[in-house]
N, C-alpha and C positions, 0 to 999 in steps of 0.2 A: 590385795584386792580381789584377785581371781579366786583365792581360797575362800573368802567370805561369800562370794557369789555362789560357789558350789554348796557351802553349808546352808545358805538361805534357801536354795532350791530343794535340798533334802527336807528341810523343815516344812516347806509349803506342801510337798507331796505327802508327808506324814499327816499333816493337818487334814488334807483332803480325804485320806483313808479313814481317819477317825470320825470325821463328820458323816461320811457315807455309811459307816457301821452303826452309829448311834441314832441317826435320824432317818434310817430307812423305814422304820415302822410308821412314820408320819405320812409316807407317800400313799396315795390311793391305790387300792387293789386293782391289778390288771384283770378285769372281768369283762369278757366279751359280751355278756348279757346284761351289763350294768344299765344300758339305756332302756331296757325293758322293765327294770325293777323300779323305775321312778314313777311309774303310773300306779295309781291306787285303784282298787276295785270300785267300779261304778255302782252306786246303789240301785237296787232293783226297784223299778216303778210298777206298781200293779196296774193292770189294764182295766179300765172302767168299761162296763158294758154300755153300748150305744143303743138307744131306742130307735127302732126302725119302723116306719109306718107300715100298716098292714097292707096298704096298696102296693108296697114295693116288695113284700116278703115273697109273694108268689109270682113275682115278675120274672120273666125269662131273662137271665143275665147275658144270655148268648144272643139276644135279639140284635139284629143288625149284622151278625157275623154268619158266615156260611160254615158248614161243617168242616170244610177243608181247612179253614183258617184256625181251628181250635186244636191245640196240642194237648194231649192227655198223657201224663206220665204214670206209668205203672210202677208198683214197688213202694218201698218205704221212702219217706221224705228224708232229706239230708239233715233235718233238725229233730229226727225221732229219738236221737240218743239223749236229748234233754228230758225225755219222758221216762228214761230208765231210772228206777228208784235206787238200784244198786250203784249207779254211777256217781251219785252225790250223796254220800251217807251223812247223816246228821242234819239234813236240811228238810224243811217241810215242803209242802206243795208250792208255796209261793216263792221258794228259793232263798228264804232267810233262815238263819240259824236259830235254834230254839232259845228263847229267853231274850232275844234281841228285838229292839224296836224296829218296825218296818221302815221308818223314815231315816234312821241313823245309818250312815254308810259304814261298812266294815273296813278297818285299817289293818295293814300288814306291817308289823314291826320287825326290822332287820337289826340284829345285834352286830355291833362293830367288833370284829375279831381282828386283833393286830396281826400284821404280816410277819410270819416267822423269819428271823434273821438267817440269811443264807450263810452257811458255814463253809461253803466250797470256795477255796482260794483261787480256783481257776477262773472265777469271774473277774478277778483283778490281775490278770496276767500282764496287761500292759503297764499297770502301775508297778508291779513287781519287777518287770524288766527294766523300767526306768530307774527305780531305786537301786537295783543291782548294778546297772551301768554307771550311775553316779558314784557308788561306793568304789567300784573298780577304778574309775578315773581318779578319784580322790586318793586312794591308796597308791596308785601308780605315780601320782604327782608328788606325794611326800617321799616315796622311795627314790624316784628319779632325781629329784632335787638334791637329796642328801648324797646320792651316789656321785653326781657331778661335782658337788662341793668337795667331797673327799678326794676325788680324782685330781681336781685343780690344786688343792693344798698339798697333796702328795707329790705332784709334779714340781711345784716350787720348792718343796723341802729337799728334793733330790738335787736340784740344780742352782739353788740360791748361792751356795758358796762359789760355784763356778762363775756366776754373774758378778759376785762381789770381787772376784779376782780380776775381772776385766773392766768393770765400771765402778766409779767412785760413789755413785748414787743409785740405789736400787729400791724401787717401790714408791717413790714420791711422785705422784701425778698432779700435784698442785690443787687437789680437790679435798676439802675437809668434809667428807661425806660419811654418813653412817654405813654406806654400802661397802666401805673399805674393811676388809677382814683383818684379823690379827696377823696374817701372813703377808700383808701389804698388797694383796690382790684386790683389784677394783672389780666389783661385780656389776657387769653391764646388764646381764639378764640371768635367768636360771641356768642357761647353758653357755654363757660367754663371760670370760674373765679377761682382764687386761693387767699388764704390768709395765711400768715406765722405768727406763734406765737411762742414765746420762753420765758424762764424765769420762770420755775415752778419746784418744788422739785419732783423728781421721774421720770421725763421725760426730754429728751433733746430738743425736739421741737414738735410742732403741725402744721400740714399742712392741711388746709381745702380747698377742691376742690368742687366748685359748678358746677355740671354737669347738665345743663338745657336741655330741649327739643330744638332741632334745629328748632326753630320757623322761622328763617330767610330762611330756605330751604323749598321751595314749595313741593318738593318730600317727605321730612320728614313729612310735615304737612299732606299730603295725606295719607302717611303710618300710621300716628297717628290715622286716622279714622278706620283703619283695626285692628291695634295692638297698643292699647294705652300704653304709657310709662309714667314714673313719673320723675319730677324734683327731683334730689337727691343731698345730701350733704355728701361727703366722708371725714372722719376725719382719718388722719394717725398720730399716736403718736409714736415716737421713744422712747422706754423705756430705762432707764439706765441699763447698762449691769449687774451690781452687785446687783441691787435692785429688781429683779424679778426672779422667779423660771423658770426652763426649762421645758416647756410643750407646746403642741399645742392643741387649743380648738377653735371650730367654731360653732356658733349658727346662723342659717339663715333660711329664708323662703324657701319653698320647691323648687321653681325654681332656686333661687340663690344658694341653697345648691348643686344642681346638677352641676352648673357651677363651683363652688369652688372645689368640689371633682375631677372634670375633668381637670381643667385648672391650679389650684394653686399647685406649686411643693411641698410645705411642707405638705399640707393636703392630697394630693394623696399618699404621702410616709408614713406619720406617723399615719394618722387616716382616711383611705378611707371609713370606714364603717359608714353609716348614721343610726341614731336611731331616732324614733319619739319623739318629745318634750313633749308629754303628760305624759311620764313616769317621767319627771323631774318637772312637774307642769307648763309647758309652754302651751300657747293656741294652738289650732289645726292649722296646717299649717306650723309649725316650726320643724326643724330637728337639731340634735346635732351630731357633729363629734368631738370626744374627744380621745386624746391619753391616758390619765390617768383619771380613773373614779373619784377619789377623788378631782381632780382639778375642774371637772364640778360641783360636788356637792358643793364645797366651793364657787365658783364664783356665782352660782345661789342661792343666799340667798333670804331672804324675800323681800328686797327692789328691787332687780333686777326682781324678779318674778312679783311684783306688777306693775312695769313699763311695763313689757311685756304684761301683761293682760290688762292694761289700754290704752296703746298706741301701740298696735300690728300693726295697719295699717301703722304706720310711722316708724317702725323698719324693715330694710332690712337684716342686718347681723351684727354680732360682731365676730371678728377674733382676737384671741390672739395667738402669736407664738414667739418662740425664734429661729426658723429656717426659717424665712421668706426670700425668695430670689426672689419673684415676680412670674409671670406666668411661667408655665412649658416650658422649652426650648426643642428644638429638640435634639435628641441624637447626640452628636458630639464626634467622636472617637479621635479627636485631642485635646480635653480638658483634661489637665493633673492634674488640681487642682479642688477641690470642689468649687462650687459657694460661693460667699460671702453672709453670712446670717446676719440678723439683728433681734433684739428683738423689736417687735412692738405690738401695739394695734390698730386695724382697725375697724371703725364703719361706717356703711352705713345707712343714714336716708332719708326718703322720705319727700321732701318738699311739693309736691302736690300728689294727688291721682288721677290716670287715666288721667293725663295731665291737670286737671283743675287748673286754676290760684288760688293760695292760698290767702285766705282772712285773716283778723285779727285774727279770731278764730283759723284758721289752723296754722298760724305762732306762736300762743301762745302755741300750743302743742309741739313745738320744744324745748322750754326752759327746761322742765323737762328732756328731753332726753340728752341735752347738760350737764346738771348737773349730769345725770347718767354716762356720759362718764368720767367726772372728778372724780366721786366716784370710778369708776373702776380703775383709775390710782392709787389712794390712797390704794385701796384694794389689788392690785397686789404687792405693796410695803410691805404690812403687811403679805401677805399669804406666808406660808412655807409648802413645801411638806414633807410628812413623809419619813422615811428612805427607806421604800420599794418603795415609789413613785420615789425617787431620783435614786435608783438603776435601776428601770425599765427604766427611762428616759435615763440614761447613757448607758444601754445595747442597747437601740434602736438606739442611735446615733453611737455607735461603729459598730453595724450591718450595718447601712447605709454606714458608711465610708469604711468598709471592702468590701461591694458589689461594691462600686465605684472603689476601688483600683483593684479589680479583673477585672472589665470591661475595665480598662485603663492600665492594665499591659503591654500589647504588645506595646501600644503607648508610654508608659513611657520608656520601654526598647529601643525602636527605637530612642527616643529622647536622651537617655543617650549615645547610641553608636554614634550618630551624634555629640554630644558634645565632646566625646573622639577623634573622627576623626578630628574635628576642632582644638583641642589642639595639636595633632600630626602634623597637617599641619602647624600650626603656629610655632611649634618648629623647623620643617624642614626648613621653610623660614628663621628663625633666624640663624640657623647653616650655611646655604648657604650664607647669607649676611656677615658673619664674615670672610670668605675666609681663613679658617684655615684647611689645609688638614687633620691634625691629628684628629681634632674634627669631621670633616665630615666622616672620615673613622670609627671612633668609633661609631658614630651615626648610620651609615649604618649597622655595625656589630650587634649592639643592635636591630635594626629593623628586620634584618634577623633572629636573634634568636627568636624574638617575633613571627614572621610569621611562623617559623618552629614549634614552640610550639603550635601555634594555629591550624596548619594542622595535628599535630600528633594525633592519636586516643587516646581517653580517656580510661584509664584502672582503674578498680575498685580494690582497695587494700583490701584484706581479711585478717583479723587477726585470727590466729589459736592459741587457748589456748594450752599451754604445758601440757602434761599428767603428 
């Protein structure tokens, strides 16, 4: 759909340029003196002589005025240039052209000359920039989409045999969709692919999500130059409920640890404190958030520490929790029950470093980390907390549940009162439908006694011991 919108935009811009080029000559000429060309020359009207009586010919026209009130201008008159014969050639003394009738006005004919088409492309620089930008975005979209698709299929081709050795079912997500590729990857978007696996002892399922850089988005590509990101593979293993102990543990890079402690509900509640990983033998740059100290010491054995020290740039986080409910939700007073939790093992791995396309050597580094994930699944099955650790975990969960009940007490009381009111309303409707006066009267008396008891003041009963 996005591709069709880009193509339609390009067609519209091209049509606009064509219309502008072919119909420019129909536009009126931009003439600053056009308003003066609309007027036609007024016909010259001959002046008829007027007969003046003789008694007024010799009259003094200056009678009644004093000499001081009369102004006399010396020199030529301002209309003397009309008397110049060389000023208007081809006209007789009356101002009309030879051979023309004196009563017919002269007309000025203006020939319509078409406006020359402007051949300078700098007049359309905005349109050119827009078309060029759309072409660059379209080309980047095609190239980025194909690059992400090749990267996802290459990743699965390298590790599919390893997944088949550990799971009996690889690639069946239960969706008969056309988005499923030939390599059993399910295409969530142009930069995200998923793969479902099941059939292993100790876990219910494995969901692999390949979250690649949005190479098909030109804005994301430009942002990548400022703040590089990595292609990542997120593994979510749902553990069996009875085959793993109850605790919360997270090991992550410093930046990722900050986001986990702030956004994840289980980590922010059970282990918000971050500790440096050097105390547990981890390389610099990693932090640990653990609910129970003995769980962290047991999980970080020699094999796990060796993997962290050898493949530290490719490990983003490891999150183990029996109280996983996803990202932290906003406080909702209407929520009456605690959120549903699951027992999971979450692993985040970097496929590429700083946005670089992974090569054969880089992809080979991922195999030991996938094997480490399967090792953690088996280790969580065998690991058992001590008695003190189990008691601490139970106390923490009871404390969280009590805090939740206190915050939702008012909402739960209101919901219970509303349910009681609905039951009484339903009972009243049922009594009224039976049309039995005795039952209706008894129900009204019972309702009045209940209301009277509710309105009555409550008295505390004191018990006095007999002497």
